[in-house]
Each structure stands twice: as C-alpha cells, then as structure tokens.
N, C-alpha and C positions, 0 to 999 in steps of 0.2 A: 197588283198581285201577279206573281209569276206562274205561268202554266208549264207543267212538266208533261212530257210525253214518253211513251215506250213504243219504239218503232212507229212513231207517228200517231199513236192512239193516246188521247188525253188521259192523264191520271187524275181521277176525281177525288180520291182520298189518299193522303200519304201518312205514313207512320202509324198505322192502326195496329195496336197491340193484339197479338194472337197467343195461343198457348205455347207455341213453339218458336216464336220470334215476332218480327215486325212484317206487316204486309202493306201493299199499296193496291188500291182498287182502281181498275181501269174501266172506261166507259163501254168497251166492246172487246171482241176477240182480237188479240194481238196477232198481226200477220207475221209470217216467218221472215226472218232477216234476209236481206239480199246477199250478205256476206257471212261466212262463218268466222269463228274466233281467229283462225289462222290468217285469213284475209285481212281482218281488221288490224292485227298485229303487224303484218307485212306492210300495210299502207301507212302505218305510223312509224316514222323513222327512229323513234326512241327505243324500239324493242329489238334492235339488231343483235345485241349480245344474248338476250333472252331467247330469240329464235335460233341462234347457233346452239344454245344449250338444249332446246327442244329437239333439234335435229340430231345432235350427238347422243341424246338419250333415247332416240327412236320413239318419240312421242308425237310425231306429226299427225298420225291418224287420230290421236286423242282430241286434237284441236280441229280436225277437219270434219265438217258436217257429213253425216250419212256414211261414214266409213266404220 
C-alpha cells in the first residue's frame, strides 16, 4: 500500500466525496511549506517559459507567499 503525504503529514483518507468536491483527510495540521509557488516553479527547469509569462503579466506577487 502506498502512503501519500502533504508537506510530510500522512494522508489517512483519500478521495472522500464532499458536497463541493473531493477531500483528503490528513492525520494532523499541515505545516506551512518551506517554499512558495514561485520558488517551486523556479527550482523546476520545466517552467522557464511559464515564469517569463508570469513576469511579463506582472503576476509575480500573486505566486509569492505573503505579498
């Protein structure tokens, strides 16, 4: 059986149907991520063109945590 995690916290139940979609149940509070979405995209070389579009569209602060 494969174990899934969310930021290192085990997911105990997957694909639970809710009124407004699908949920996944975790075993405890999920800690905040060490990187925001912009950092994740920058560290993955596949998103170079996408990041150029983000910068050209002035959307960097949208992907940056806490801004």
